[in-house]
C-alpha positions, -999 to 999 in steps of 0.1 A, spaced: -627 -415 -6 -590 -422 -12 -568 -423 18 -533 -409 12 -508 -422 37 -492 -395 59 -458 -409 51 -463 -401 14 -474 -366 22 -443 -360 44 -420 -374 17 -436 -352 -10 -432 -321 12 -397 -330 20 -388 -334 -17 -404 -301 -25 -384 -284 3 -352 -300 -10 -358 -288 -45 -366 -253 -33 -334 -252 -12 -314 -266 -41 -328 -239 -65 -320 -211 -40 -285 -225 -34 -278 -227 -71 -290 -191 -76 -268 -180 -47 -238 -198 -62 -245 -182 -96 -248 -148 -80 -215 -150 -61 -197 -165 -91 -210 -136 -113 -196 -111 -87 -162 -127 -88 -162 -128 -126 -173 -92 -127 -142 -82 -107 -119 -101 -130 -137 -86 -161 -133 -51 -146 -96 -57 -138 -91 -70 -174 -109 -39 -188 -86 -16 -168 -55 -34 -181 -67 -34 -217 -76 3 -215 -41 12 -201 -23 -9 -227 -43 6 -255 -37 42 -243 0 36 -236 7 18 -269 17 50 -288 44 60 -263 56 25 -257 59 17 -294 76 50 -301 102 50 -274 106 13 -267 128 2 -239 142 37 -236 109 48 -220 119 27 -190 156 36 -189 156 73 -197 148 101 -173 143 127 -200 107 141 -196 101 170 -220 64 177 -230 74 206 -253 54 201 -285 85 205 -306 104 178 -287 80 154 -270 106 131 -254 95 110 -225 112 86 -201 97 70 -170 128 63 -150 125 93 -126 88 87 -117 95 49 -112 125 57 -90 106 82 -70 76 59 -65 98 30 -53 121 51 -31 93 70 -13 73 38 -7 104 21 7 111 50 30 75 51 41 74 13 49 108 14 66 95 41 90 59 30 94 62 -8 97 81 -10 130 61 19 145 28 4 135 37 -30 149 49 -14 181 15 4 184 -4 -29 178 17 -47 204 12 -20 230 -26 -19 224 -30 -57 227 -4 -66 253 6 -36 274 -20 -8 272 -43 -2 302 -79 -9 294 -90 27 299 -66 39 273 -70 11 248 -103 24 233 -91 60 232 -59 52 213 -76 27 190 -102 54 181 -75 79 175 -57 55 151 -90 50 132 -96 87 129 -60 92 116 -68 68 88 -99 88 78 -80 121 74 -81 132 37 -48 129 19 -49 166 8 -49 175 45 -17 155 50 -2 173 19 -10 208 32 3 200 67 35 186 51 40 216 29 33 243 55 45 226 87 67 196 81 87 209 52 101 241 69 109 221 100 128 194 80 146 220 60 160 236 92 169 203 108 185 188 76 206 218 67 217 226 103 221 192 118 217 162 94 239 173 65 268 185 86 267 154 108 270 129 79 292 150 56 323 129 64 306 95 63 310 79 28 276 64 21 254 86 42 270 118 28 256 107 -6 222 96 6 217 128 26 236 153 4 225 189 8 213 215 5 178 207 16 148 227 4 123 210 27 105 195 -3 120 162 -15 118 125 -15 125 121 23 97 145 31 73 126 8 84 93 24 77 107 59 42 119 49 35 85 34 47 68 65 22 89 86 -6 81 62 -1 43 61 7 40 98 -30 36 108 -35 8 83 -6 -12 97 -15 -5 133 -52 -13 129 -48 -45 109 -19 -58 132 -40 -50 163 -69 -70 150 -48 -101 140 -29 -100 173 -63 -102 191 -70 -135 172 -41 -153 190 -56 -178 214 -51 -166 250 -41 -202 260 -10 -200 238 2 -168 255 -7 -180 290 12 -212 284 43 -192 273 40 -170 304 36 -201 325 69 -214 312 86 -182 323 86 -162 290 88 -125 291 63 -102 273 90 -96 246 95 -134 241 57 -140 240 53 -113 213 83 -124 192 78 -162 196 41 -166 199 21 -136 187 41 -127 156 45 -162 143 9 -170 148 -4 -139 131 23 -134 105 -1 -138 76 -24 -110 88 6 -88 95 20 -92 60 -15 -86 46 -17 -53 65 18 -43 53 8 -50 17 -24 -30 21 -3 -1 34 23 -5 6 -5 -4 -20 -17 29 -4 18 43 -5 25 33 -41 -7 50 -54 -9 81 -32 -12 112 -52 -21 145 -36 -1 144 -4 30 134 -23 24 161 -50 25 188 -23 58 179 -8 80 160 -32 91 189 -53 79 175 -87 113 175 -104 116 146 -129 153 138 -122 170 108 -106 192 119 -77 209 98 -51 201 122 -22 169 117 -4 168 154 4 166 164 -33 133 170 -50 118 143 -72 86 129 -86 64 98 -85 42 82 -111 10 94 -94 22 130 -89 34 132 -125 0 121 -138 -19 145 -115 3 174 -125 2 170 -162 -28 150 -174 -52 180 -175 -26 199 -196 -17 171 -219 -28 183 -254 -6 162 -275 -15 125 -281 21 115 -273 20 133 -240 -13 117 -230 0 83 -241 31 87 -220 10 96 -189 -12 65 -195 20 45 -198 30 57 -164 -4 45 -151 2 11 -167 37 9 -150 21 16 -116 -5 -10 -123 22 -36 -131 43 -26 -100 13 -30 -77 6 -64 -93 42 -76 -88 41 -65 -52 9 -83 -45 21 -114 -63 54 -114 -44 35 -111 -11 12 -140 -21 42 -162 -29 59 -153 3 28 -163 23 25 -196 4 62 -204 12 57 -195 49 26 -217 51 45 -246 35 74 -241 59 50 -240 89 33 -272 77 65 -291 71 
């Protein structure tokens, strides 16, 4: 009978376990890498599909497609320019972020620093429920409730109040019909507000309590703690939440379609009706019978894709610069 040393058995079992763990780890690495490559492939497929579908319009109109606001789907004319939808998309998103960002940060600061414990959960749940409301509900509410109220306020109070002020008289030139760029911007602000508030609240809660306690111990007020400790520590998360909200604002369709007026013209007044890229596609794609018309709408989708990509890239560069400055 051959005696096998116990040390040899233990070494052999250990080698077998190491090989098993190495194989499972390699499989897991391959699985996760495949998932990442799948996302890149899917994104590239989207881009190629948009470029292929938009090529007819882009090659026909050239640079004038981006600089002209003429949009005529008449089969005898078929002349298209994307300036008005681009303008409407950028302006409505800017109005939305201008209104929603300070309010969302204020809500997050209140929930994390000032709100009583018994109200914190109630308000937080209400914010999460607000984020779950379908966009078409916002659009219907904006059309039937907000638009008439704004029409009355703008015609009776806002337009007369700024009529003698040089710049504001142009930005808020009347008359107001209730449906316009400002109304769409307000609706978008309400829609993206929960994203900013929820993400900012979560990143504010990651600030180590010892940092805030040290600031309070040195005599800092709540405002100073928020502006000099909480916001600098969580700035990356706050910017990430703002970019998430901006992406929602840029691509929102139904709510904006209800309240923006859907007029493909560029006007300086925020009270005038306008259009966005998403609303133009939603309004016309089902009725686009001509190949040129369909290609122009796909080109709008490509432009929206590029705008979103530029915004995300700019946010990424900003975060990298901020991290370098913080590490310097």
